[in-house]
Structures are given as structure tokens and as C-alpha cells.
N, C-alpha and C positions, 0 to 999 in steps of 0.2 A: 074679433076679439079674440082672441086662444084665454083658456078655458086657468094658464096657468095669468092671467092674466086680469079675467074675470075675479079669481078666487083672492089677487094682493089690491084693486083698489075695494069687493066688500073688504077684508079685513081690516084697510085704513081709513075703513069711513062705521065701522064698529071701534074702532082705536078711537077715533075721533069724537066717537059719540059719551065714549067710553072717558073721556080726558072734560068734557061740556060736563059730566054730569059730577065727577069730581072736584071739578072747580065752581060747580053754582055751589054744592054742600059746601067744600072749601076756603074759599077763597077767598075770602077774605079775614079766612086764622092764613093765611100763607103769604095773604100783600102784607099782614100784622105779622108774622116773622119776622120776614126776609126786610123790613124796611126798624125793623126790631135791630136784626144783624147788622146791617148797617151802618147805625145808626150805633150801636156798638164798634165797629173798626175806626170810626170819623172818633169818635170818642178816645180810644186806645191810641192812636198816632196823633191825634191832639195833644195829651197826655204827652206822648214820646217827643212831643217837638215844645211843649212845656218846660219835659223834665231838661235837652239838651240847650235849650237855651239858662235856662237856669243852671247847669253845673255850665255852662260859657261868660254866666257873666262871676260868677264863681269865681275859678279861676282868674279872670280877668283883679279881680278881687283882692282874694288871695297873691301871686307875683304883685300887687299892689301893694300891698302889706312887707310883705318880705321885702320888695326895694325901701320903700321906707327905713322899715333895721338898718338895712347896709347901709344905708347911709345915718344911721346913730340917729333917726326920730323915736324916740321907744316907742313913747306916749301915743306917737298918731298909729302907728307902727300896731302896736294892744287891739287901740279903736277902732282902728278896720278888721284884725285879728278877728276879734271878739265879733262884728257884723254880720261874719260872712255866714248862710244859713244854711248851704248847703249839708246834707251828713259827709261824705266825701272827705270836702277840705276843709269842713270843720272841724275833723276831728287834726284832720292835720296843725288846721288855724289853732287849735291848743295846743301840741304839740313844739306848735317857736312859740308863743303865749310860754309854756313852760319855759324852753327855755331864755325868752330873752326876762323874766322873770330872776334867773340862773347865775343869766350874766351882767344884772345891775348888784347883784349880793342875795341877794334871797331867798335863798336855800330854804327855809323852812316850806311859802308858799310856792315855790318851782315845785318839789317835794310831794306835797300838795297835789297840785293840779296832776303832776304825774300818774301818782294813785289814782287820783277820781278820773282819768283817764282808762285809765287801764284799769278797771271796776267796773266799767258801765254796762251793760249788759247789749247795746247795740256797738260800740269798738269795734274793729276791723282789728281778728287775731295777730296780723302786722305789727299796728299799730298797734294794741298795744304791748305787745312785746317789747318795743321798741323806746314805752314808757316810763317798761316798770324793770330794764336795765336803761337807761340816765338816773331813774329815777336811786339807782344801786349808784352812779358816779360821782353822785351829789352828796351821797350819806356815805359813802371811803373813809371822808374826817370825823366823823361821826359812831358811828355803829359798830360794832366790832361783828369781828366777823362769822362768827357762829350766829348774826340777826343774820346778817349779808346772806349767808347758804341756805337759813331757809325761807328767804324772801327767793331765790333766784340758781335757789341749787339745782330746779329746773332744765333751766339749760346747762347745769356742766353736762354734758353729751355730745362724740360723738358725730351726731343728726342735727345737732341743733347747730341753724346759724350762725344764733346766741354763745355759744360756746366759750371762746374767745376774752366774751369781750367780759362777760360774767367770770375766768380767769381771774381775770389784770382788776376787776375786781374786790374780785376776796383774796388774792396776792399784796396787793396795797395796802389790803382796812390789817392782812397779816401785818405785812412789811409794818407799818403806821405803833403794832401793838407789840411790837419786836420779835410775832414768832416765826421765826427763820426760819425754819424748815418746812412749814408751809405756804409762805412765801416760795419760799425756792421749789415748794411741787409744783406750787400752779404757774409759775413763771416757767420755771422748766417745760410744760405743757403747752406752753405757748407755743416755749421761741422749738418744740420740737415735728410744732403743728405744719404741715409743708400746708396748708391751706388761709395760716396763722397772713393778714399783711402785712409790708415790710416796715411802717414804724412800727407799729405792735412787737413783732418782733423784737427789732432791735431795744424797746424800753427795751423788753423784760428780759434781757443780755446787757443789756445796759445795770436796772434790778438784779441781777447775777451774778453780775459780779460786784457790789455791792455790800451785797448778806455776805459775801465768800466767807471775808473772816469769821463772822457772828454764827458757822455754821462748825455742827459739831465736829471731830479729826476723826477720817474715815481709824 
């Protein structure tokens, strides 16, 4: 045996001896820690699996409720939407609930549902914005332009994806109240926006043609 191999063997024996001593002192703690980590990982994986199954079940329930609504079974659809508990799908379901109320002519109820959904702390910002805009469309026939500007003015910016919807709401309310200058301003902004949808630009153009005779002469 060479000196190097002897030193390595002695060194290995020393390390094994140190490991035995460490295990004797801390083995129980280490075993407990390992078991706890494994249990925590298993619990987390189980929770993730549970969430996945809940999401899958809620998606099936949501689309089943949507089909009932499309088939004209509104009461059945409302009950099905109300039974959904998954956070994400529940918010979508509540949007649809409000839409069904609007379709039934229950404007006040629809607006209240939209407003409640938009104001709740846990609502996804995109869904909250959609609810605010939909409530605005429901109020076009009753609210003043100033009231709607107070509610939705934050969306009238070049960076907001809802800007043209908000402008259409303002323009329609202004047209209803015979404020043709204001109506023209917002409809012109929609028509001039290259990112506005074609149907929205067409509506804006049609309204501009209707109100043109009522505008002040240059």
C-alpha cells in the first residue's frame, strides 16, 4: 500500500466516523425534516391536482350553462352559472348572468350585477373593466354624458383597449341629449382610430352622417 492510498483510506475512515457521530446526534431530526419535506411536496402536488380537477369541472359547467343560454333556457342557464364556484369561471359566469339579465330587459339588475362584480376586490382587472364598460352601455339611454364620463373617463386614453367602447358610450349619450358637438367629437375619434373595429367605425360613420345637419356651420 502506498502512502497516498494509506492516507486516503485513513481519511475515508475518519469521514465515516464523523458521519456516524453526526447521525447519532442529529439522525432523528434529519429523518423528521426529510419526512416533512416529502409530505409538504406531496400535499402541494395534491392541491395542484385538486385545483386542476376543480377548474376542469367548472369549465364543463360554464360551457354547459352557456349552451343553455344559447338555447334560450335562460332560467336554467342562470341557475347553472350561479352554481359555479371556481374563482376564474365564477367571474365569467357572473358576467354572463348580468348579460342574461340585460337580455331580459332587466336593466337595473344587470347594471347592479356589473357594478358589484367590477367593485369586488378579488375580481380580475380585465373582467372588472369589461363589467364597467358593459354597465356603461346599459346606461346610455338614461345617464347623462357627464355621469358616464365620471364613470368611464379613465378609459378614454390612447393606451386603453376600451377607449373606443367608452367613446361610443359618450357619443351615444351625447346624441341622445342633443349635444351634437360632443357626439361628433367622440364619433370622429372612433372613426379616425385605425385600431377601432370595422363595425364600430361603421357605426360611428353612420352617426356622424345623421348628426351632420345639426352641427354648427363653419
